[in-house]
C-alpha positions in Angstrom: -14.8 9.5 -19.3 -11.0 9.2 -19.7 -9.4 8.6 -16.3 -5.5 8.5 -15.8 -4.2 6.9 -12.7 -0.8 7.5 -11.6 1.4 5.6 -9.1 5.0 5.3 -8.1 6.7 2.0 -9.2 6.3 0.1 -5.6 3.8 -2.6 -4.8 2.5 -0.7 -2.0 1.7 2.1 -4.2 0.4 0.5 -7.2 -1.6 -2.1 -5.5 -3.5 0.5 -3.3 -4.8 2.4 -6.3 -5.5 -0.6 -8.5 -8.7 -1.5 -7.2 -10.1 1.9 -8.1 -8.8 1.9 -11.5 -10.1 -1.9 -12.2 -13.6 -0.6 -10.8 -13.4 2.4 -13.2 -12.6 0.2 -16.2 -15.2 -2.3 -15.2 -18.0 0.7 -15.2 -17.2 1.5 -18.8 -14.7 4.5 -18.2 -11.5 4.7 -20.5 -8.6 4.0 -18.1 -4.7 4.4 -18.3 -2.5 3.4 -15.5 0.9 5.4 -15.5 3.7 3.8 -13.5 7.3 2.4 -13.8 7.7 0.2 -16.7 8.9 -2.7 -14.4 5.0 -2.9 -13.4 3.7 -3.0 -17.0 2.8 -7.0 -16.7 1.6 -6.5 -13.0 -0.9 -3.8 -14.2 -2.0 -5.4 -17.4 -2.8 -8.8 -16.0 -5.7 -6.7 -14.3 -7.1 -5.8 -17.7 -5.7 -2.4 -17.8 -3.5 -0.5 -20.5 -0.4 0.7 -18.6 2.0 3.5 -19.6 5.6 3.1 -18.4 6.5 6.5 -17.3 9.6 7.7 -15.4 12.2 5.4 -13.8 11.7 1.9 -12.7 12.1 0.9 -8.9 15.7 0.0 -9.6 16.6 3.0 -11.5 14.9 5.0 -8.9 16.7 3.5 -6.0 15.5 3.5 -2.3 13.2 6.1 -1.2 15.0 7.9 1.8 13.1 11.1 2.2 10.2 13.2 0.5 12.8 14.7 -1.9 12.7 11.3 -3.3 9.3 11.6 -4.6 9.6 15.3 -5.9 12.9 14.4 -8.0 11.3 10.7 -9.5 8.0 12.6 -9.8 9.6 15.5 -12.0 10.9 12.4 -14.2 7.3 10.9 -14.6 5.9 14.4 -15.4 8.3 14.7 -18.4 6.5 11.4 -19.9 3.2 12.0 -18.6 2.8 15.5 -20.3 3.7 13.8 -23.8 1.3 11.1 -23.4 -1.5 13.5 -21.8 -1.1 15.9 -24.8 -2.3 12.9 -27.1 -4.9 11.1 -24.8 -6.3 14.2 -23.1 -7.7 12.7 -19.9 -10.8 14.1 -18.1 -9.6 13.3 -14.8 -6.3 12.5 -13.2 -6.1 10.0 -10.0 -2.6 10.4 -8.3 -1.6 8.5 -5.6 -0.4 11.0 -2.8 3.4 10.6 -3.3 3.2 10.4 -7.2 3.8 14.2 -8.0 4.0 13.6 -11.6 0.2 13.1 -12.0 -0.2 16.4 -10.1 2.0 18.2 -12.6 -0.1 16.9 -15.6 -3.5 17.6 -14.1 -2.4 21.3 -13.0 -0.7 22.2 -16.4 -4.1 21.3 -18.3 -6.5 22.3 -15.5 -7.7 18.8 -15.4 -9.7 17.9 -12.1 -7.5 15.8 -9.7 -8.4 13.3 -7.1 -5.4 12.3 -4.7 -5.6 8.7 -3.8 -4.3 8.1 -0.1 -1.7 5.3 0.5 -2.6 4.5 4.3 -3.2 5.3 7.8 -1.3 8.8 7.8 -2.9 9.3 4.2 -5.7 11.3 5.4 -4.7 14.4 3.9 -1.6 16.6 2.8 1.1 17.6 5.2 3.2 20.8 5.3 6.3 18.6 4.4 4.6 17.1 1.3 2.9 20.3 -0.1 6.5 21.8 0.4 8.0 19.5 -2.0 5.0 19.8 -4.4 5.5 23.5 -4.1 9.2 23.2 -5.2 8.1 20.8 -8.0 5.7 23.5 -9.2 8.5 26.0 -9.3 10.4 24.0 -11.5 7.6 23.4 -13.9 6.3 27.3 -13.9 3.2 26.1 -11.9 3.4 28.4 -9.0 -0.1 27.1 -7.9 0.7 23.3 -7.8 0.7 23.0 -4.0 -2.6 24.7 -3.9 -4.0 22.2 -6.5 -2.7 19.4 -4.5 -3.8 20.7 -1.1 -7.5 21.4 -2.4 -8.3 18.6 -4.4 -10.6 15.9 -3.1 -8.3 13.1 -1.3 -9.5 9.5 -1.0 -8.6 8.0 2.2 -8.2 4.2 2.6 -7.8 4.6 6.6 -10.7 3.3 8.9 -11.7 5.9 11.6 -10.3 3.8 14.5 -6.6 4.2 12.8 -6.8 7.8 11.7 -4.3 10.0 13.6 -5.4 13.0 15.6 -4.7 16.6 14.5 -4.3 16.1 10.8 -5.1 18.8 8.3 -8.6 18.7 7.3 -8.8 18.5 3.3 -11.8 17.6 1.1 -11.9 14.0 2.4 -13.8 10.9 0.8 -13.4 7.5 2.1 -12.8 4.5 0.1 -12.4 0.8 1.4 -8.7 -0.6 1.4 -8.7 -3.4 -0.8 -6.3 -6.4 -1.5 -7.6 -6.4 -5.1 -8.0 -9.6 -6.9 -5.5 -12.2 -7.7 -4.4 -12.0 -11.4 -5.7 -14.9 -13.8 -3.9 -18.0 -13.1 -2.5 -16.9 -9.6 -2.7 -19.8 -6.9 -1.0 -20.6 -3.7 1.4 -23.5 -3.7 0.4 -26.9 -3.0 2.8 -27.1 0.0 0.5 -24.9 2.1 -2.0 -27.8 1.8 0.6 -30.1 3.9 1.5 -27.9 6.6 1.3 -29.5 10.1 -0.7 -27.1 12.1 -4.2 -25.5 12.1 -3.1 -21.9 12.6 -1.2 -20.0 10.0 1.1 -16.9 10.7 2.1 -14.7 7.9 5.4 -12.9 8.0 6.7 -10.4 5.4 8.8 -7.3 5.6 7.7 -5.8 2.6 9.7 -5.4 -0.8 11.9 -2.5 -0.2 13.2 -1.6 3.4 14.1 -5.1 4.8 16.6 -5.5 1.9 18.6 -3.2 3.9 18.7 -5.1 6.9 18.1 -8.9 6.0 19.0 -10.0 9.6 15.6 -8.8 11.0 13.8 -11.2 8.6 16.1 -14.0 9.7 15.4 -13.3 13.2 11.7 -13.2 12.9 11.9 -16.5 11.3 14.1 -17.9 14.1 11.5 -16.5 16.6 8.3 -17.6 15.1 9.2 -21.2 13.8 9.1 -22.5 17.3 5.6 -21.9 17.8 2.6 -24.5 17.2 1.9 -22.8 14.1 2.6 -22.8 10.5 4.8 -19.8 9.4 4.3 -18.5 5.8 6.9 -16.1 4.7 7.4 -13.9 1.7 10.8 -12.3 1.1 10.0 -10.1 -1.8 11.8 -9.7 -5.3 15.4 -9.7 -5.2 15.7 -12.2 -2.3 16.3 -15.9 -2.9 14.4 -18.0 -0.2 17.3 -20.4 -0.3 19.3 -17.9 1.5 17.5 -18.6 4.8 18.6 -22.4 4.6 16.7 -25.4 5.5 13.6 -24.8 7.6 11.5 -27.1 9.9 8.1 -28.7 8.2 6.0 -25.8 9.5 7.7 -23.2 7.6 7.3 -22.1 4.0 9.4 -19.4 2.5 8.5 -17.8 -0.9 9.5 -14.8 -2.9 5.7 -13.8 -3.3 2.3 -14.9 -2.6 -0.9 -13.1 -3.4 -2.4 -11.5 -0.1 -6.1 -11.8 -1.4 -5.6 -15.4 -1.4 -3.4 -15.9 1.5 -4.8 -13.8 4.4 -8.1 -15.4 4.3 -6.2 -18.6 5.7 -4.1 -16.7 8.5 -4.5 -16.4 12.2 -2.2 -13.4 12.5 0.4 -11.3 10.6 3.8 -10.2 11.2 5.0 -7.2 9.1 7.1 -4.2 8.6 4.0 -1.9 9.2 3.5 -0.9 5.6 0.1 0.5 5.3 -0.9 -1.9 2.7 -0.3 -5.1 4.8 -1.4 -3.6 8.1 -4.8 -2.5 6.6 -4.9 -5.8 4.5 -4.5 -7.7 7.7 -7.4 -5.6 9.4 -9.6 -6.1 6.4 -9.7 -9.8 7.4 -9.7 -9.3 11.1 -6.1 -10.3 11.8 -4.2 -9.1 14.7 -0.7 -8.1 14.0 2.8 -7.8 15.2 4.8 -4.9 13.6 8.6 -4.6 13.1 8.8 -1.0 11.5 12.0 -0.6 9.5 11.4 3.1 7.9 9.0 5.7 6.0 5.5 5.8 7.5 6.0 2.4 9.4 6.7 3.8 12.7 3.5 5.9 12.6 1.5 2.8 11.3 3.0 0.8 14.3 1.8 3.5 16.7 -1.7 3.5 15.3 -1.6 -0.4 15.5 -0.9 -0.3 19.0 -3.4 2.7 19.7 -6.3 0.9 18.4 -5.3 -2.5 20.5 -4.9 -4.5 17.2 -1.6 -5.5 17.5 2.0 -5.2 19.3 5.3 -3.7 18.2 8.7 -4.9 18.3 11.9 -2.9 18.2 13.7 -4.0 14.8 16.7 -2.1 15.6 18.2 -5.0 17.6 16.0 -7.9 16.5 15.8 -10.6 19.2 14.1 -14.1 18.4 13.2 -14.7 21.8 11.2 -11.1 22.1 9.4 -11.8 18.8 8.3 -15.4 20.2 7.1 -14.0 23.4 5.2 -11.1 21.8 3.5 -13.5 19.3 2.6 -16.0 21.9 0.8 -12.8 23.8 -1.0 -11.7 20.5 -2.3 -15.5 20.2 -3.2 -16.0 23.7 -4.9 -12.7 24.8 -8.3 -12.5 22.9 -8.4 -8.6 23.1 -6.2 -8.2 20.1 -8.3 -10.4 17.7 -11.5 -8.8 19.0 -10.2 -5.2 18.4 -9.0 -6.3 14.8 -12.5 -7.8 14.2 -13.9 -4.4 15.3 -11.8 -2.6 12.7 -12.9 -5.1 10.1 -16.3 -4.1 10.7 -15.3 -0.4 10.2 -13.6 -1.1 7.0 -16.4 -3.2 5.5 -18.8 -0.4 5.8 -16.4 2.1 4.1 -17.6 2.6 0.4 -16.1 0.2 -1.9 -14.0 1.2 -5.1 -17.3 0.4 -7.3 -19.4 2.8 -4.9 -16.9 5.6 -5.5 -17.1 4.9 -9.2 -21.0 4.8 -9.0 -21.1 8.1 -7.3 -19.7 9.6 -10.4 -23.0 9.2 -12.3 -24.6 11.7 -10.3 -21.9 13.7 -8.7 -18.7 14.3 -10.8 -15.7 14.2 -8.4 -14.6 17.6 -9.4 -17.9 18.9 -8.4 -17.0 18.0 -4.9 -14.1 20.2 -4.7 
């Protein structure tokens, strides 16, 4: 089977879909992964052929609304349609905010699966389908929103974190996965020489924190005083040296592979992106969330609701408040207990390989 995966050019979008694409390739399917050209190396390092389509992350700019994904999806669709004409995929799997793949699937009546991105990704919302509908009008596809809404949706959200009252599309679970480190990826040797037993990982993602760099600085200031190692990643486009000299228990890097780092950690501090929230929970780690934008406020609410962590207001970041919240998280065992319970939920969800194996007896589109 020829399977086309599509994702917007952001780590949280690409990395969420990659495990299923890798599983499909290993199961013997022909796979193409379409995203921004800036992610070509990241995808090809996992053994997949990448199509660079539409704008890169830098060219697209900062996502500020759902209309952003409609506009960039239209640009990707223009490239995807030409490539699909030549390759003729049997199935399109598009992450839930990558609408170019929806256009390519609908135009050729190719079966579509919508791959959720996180906690709120348990199905389409009225706002999302409205943008898809507007895109359909642009491309002369008046049924585009219906195709999106009625397609099988793959949800990476464990039951304890699913919001109440969402629409009920055809829903299939797939275990959220950190994927595998690329060949040759290693953690830096400096991590072996840190002074404390406990490790706290601090990340505010790769997009929103660049708007407000003071939030990351405040978090470092608040967490480095604890009797724990602080391992910070600042993301591309940020120089670790900008944060100045740090004590011996602090390491600041641009990027570290979570698949290698999180098993070493005791707790996580993040912006509340779905990838890091679910990644931390897959390892049973309690977390402190400092939401910046997009779905992060909803994710932070889900973290609190499930009792797996705490939330700190990042509008006026206060190092002392961050210190106190992390001390509570580490001191009171109910947060780690709840996180381990969600880890158990995640580990019984179907793996990407399980989902691919199901295609041998029931094709995904026959489930629709």
